[in-house]
N, C-alpha and C positions, 0 to 999 in steps of 0.2 A: 443485572442491569435494569435500571428503571425505565419504564416506558410510559408516555403520557397516554391517557384515554383518548379514543378517537374523536370524542366530542369536545375535547379541551381546545379553547381558542388558541390559534397559533401565536397570537400576541402575548400569550402567557406561558408558552412552552419554550424551554431552553433549547437552543440549536445543538444538535449532537456533535458538530465539529467546532463550533465557536460557542461553548456553553455559557459564556458570560453575557451572551446576547440571546434575544428571543429569536424564534424562527423567522418572524417578520423582519426584524432588524437585520439579521444576518443575510437574508435574501436581498435587502436593499443594498447592503455593503457590497455584495457580489455583483449586483447590477451596476453600481457606481464604478466599481473597479473595471469591469469589462468595457463600460463606455469610456472611461479615462484612457485605458490603453488604446482603444480604437481611435480616439481623437488624437492620440500621439503617433498613429500610424502602425500600430501593432495589434493584429487580431490574436485573441486568446481563447482557449477553452476553459470554462469556469467549472471547478469542482468545489467540494465543501470547504476546504481550508487552504486551497491554492488555486492558481491559474497556471496554464501551460501554453506556451507559444509554439509555433511551428518550427522554431529552431532548437527545440529541446529545453528551453529555459523554463524553470519552475519557480513561481513567485508566491510566497506564503502570504495568507491573509490575516493571520493571527495578529501581527503588529499593527497592520492597518486598522483592523477592527477595534483593537485596544485603544489606539490613538483616537478614533472617532468616539468611542464610548467615554473617554475621559476629557474630551474637548468641552470647555465651558459654554460654547456656543450651541450646544445640543445638536439635534438631528439636522437643523438648518445649516449647520457648518460642515456636515459630512462631505458634500461634494468638493468643497475647498480642501478639506483635510486629505481626502483621497487623491485629488489631482496634484496639489501643490507639495504636500508634505511627503507623499510616498511614491505614487506612480512615476512621476518625473524623476525622482531620485533612483528608483529601481531601474528605470530605462537608461539613466545616465551610467549607472553601474554596469549594466548589461553591455553598454557600448565600449567599455574600457577593458583592458586586460585584467581580469580578476586575479590572476596569478602573479601580477607584477610584484616584485620584491620579496616573494615568498620563497623560502628554501624547500627542497625536496621534503625534508622532515615535517615542515609545516603543512605542506599539501597532504602528505600521508596521514597526518593527524586529523584532517578534516574530510577524508575520503571514506565513503561508505559503499558496500556492495548493496544493490537494490534491484528488485524485480520491476520489470517494465513490459507492457504489452508489445509483443513483436510487430503488430500491425501499425504501431505509432512510431517506429524507429526507422530512420533512413540508414541503410547499410553503407552508404557513401560516407557518412559522417561518424558512424559508430561501428566500424569494421571489426573491432576487437570483441564486440558483444557475443555471448554464447547463449544458445537456447538450452536452458537448464530444465525447463518443463515445456511440454507441448503448448506453443502459443505464448510463452513467457521467456524473456531474455534476462540475463544478468548483466547489468550495467554498473558503471562506477559513477557515484554522485559526489559532487563537491559541495559541502555544506557551509553556507554563509549565514550570518546573523538574520538576514531578512529573506533569504531565498535559497533554493537548492538547484544547482545546475548539473545536468548530465555532462560528464566529461567526454569530449570528442576524442577521436583517434589521435589527433595532433597533440592534444593536452596530455593523453596517456603517455605517448612516446617521449614528450618533453620531460616528464617527471618520473622516469624509471621503467616504463613499459607496463604491460598488463599483468605480468606475473607478480611483480613487486607491489603494484598498487592494489591488486586483488587481495593479496595477503593482508595488507593494511586495511582494506575495506571490510574484510571479514572480521578482523580483530576488533575494529571499531563497532561493527555490528553487534558483537558479543557484549558490548558495554551498554547497549540500548536497553532501557527499562522495558519489561514485558507488558507493563500496564495492568489493566484489570483482567481477572480471570473468572470464568463462570463455567460450571458443569451443566450442560444441557442434557436432560434425560427425558425419555417418554415411557409409558407403561409397557411397551412391547420389548424393553430391554436396550433400546437404542441409547447411545450417549456419545458426546464429544466434548472436549474442552475448548472453550472459546477464549481467545486472547484479543483484547481491544485496547487501543491506545491512541493518544493524540499524535504520536510520532509518525512521520511519513514512512518510517522504516519498519512499522510493526509487522505487516504481512511479510516483509523481506526476511524476517527471522526464520522463515522456512528454509532459507539457505544454509542456516546453521541448526538444522532440526535436532540432531542428537543433543547438542548443547542446550537448546531451548527446552527440550523435554526434561532434561536433568534439572533445569531451573524451575520446572513445574512439579518437582518432586517425583518424577517418573523415571527412575534410573535403572529399572529392571531391564533385563535383556529383551530385545525386540526381534526375535528370529523371523517372525512373519511380516514384519514391516509396519508401516503406519499409513492411515488414511489422512489426507490433509487437503484443505481448500483455502484459497486466498481470493475471495470474491472482490475485496477492495483493499486499498493500502492500509487501512486502519484495522483490519481483521485477519486473524489466523485461526482456523479451527483444526483440531487434530483428534484422531482416535487410534490408540495403539492396538493393533490386532492381536488378540489372545485367544478368542473363542468365537462361537457362532453369533455372538452379538454383533459381529462385523456386518452382517447382512442388513439388519434394521438400521444400524448406524449409518451405513453407506447411503441408504435410501433418504434417511433424515438430512444427512449432510448434503446430498445432491439437491434436495429442495432448498435448503438453506442457501447454498452457494448460487443457485440459479436466481432465487428471489433477491438476494442482496446484491448480486451483480447488476440486476436490472434497476434497483432502487438505491444503491449505495453510492457513496462519495468516492471518487477516484477509482473506478472499476478496474479490476485486473483480469480475473477469469471466472467463468461460470462453472468450471469443471471441478470434480473431486479427483485428486491424484493419489496413486499408490506409491509410496516411497519405500524402497528396500535397498539396502547396501549402497546408498548414494545415488541411485537412479530413480527417475520419476516416470510414471505411466498414467495418462489420463484415462479414467474409467467411467466418467459420466459426462454428458453434454446435453444441453437443451435441444430439443427437436424443433423442426419448423412449425409443428402444431402446437408449440408451447409446453408439450410434455417433456419430462426429463428422461433421457435414455441412459441406461446402465450398459456399459460395454466392457466385458471381462475377457482378458487374454487367456489363452490356454494355460499359461503359467499360473495365473491367479486362480483359475478354475481348479487346478490340481491342488493348489494350497488349500482352498476352501474344502475340497473333498477330504483332505487329511484332517482338517479341523472337525469335520462332521463325523469322523471315525469310519 
């Protein structure tokens, strides 16, 4: 992945989430969108390529930014483009029944399984959600051209229930492109594979981890499991445990997860997880002093002892 030098002016640096704009331009778009939502009576939390409201609605910024960038009026026209052409339309869509006229098959075709921070989810509205990793829930997202909406309990029951929709959501997730891949290594033998993408579902590929690893050309048996972290929605890092390189790799991933969680867009979790046979265990977390803590269960300790001979 290319990264700009620290002394490069932000006006000349491509924004990581809206790469057809500079960092300065993208920041202005986000500010305009937040203001426009507030003026229309809706408070939102702004992330790199989307905003999220307190009702679970997620509104993408890509189309808004593209419309601003192509408007012949230039940056002076951006407030009007954001307010009139997009935010009002998004809010109007949010106020109607987005499922009106859709068949069950049409809803399933646009439903995706997605990771979501447990702290941001109301159990009253999303009672079907399950905690698949400590601190992270699996929810069902309904994908629209301009936004992604988390499906509430009533929506899920309306279109077949959580089992049928989850099956469709995982199938659709398997069709999501994995984006760019990079092998991150250090001199002490640490390594992990990093997947990055523009899709809001990139990190959620962890929900289909064996399938995702096969797509990364790593189809060998994984009897010791996999280290994985999902610091933000656009990043997924994995290390298949095969030998004692797991220890420096764990330390490297723990620092990576904590740092990107603090500075990334759409944060999910600062932890590294150990996946084995479909279960997830958190094995790192940031401490109150800013240091990263590694916490190994007795089961994982015994496994490492076997690897060490």
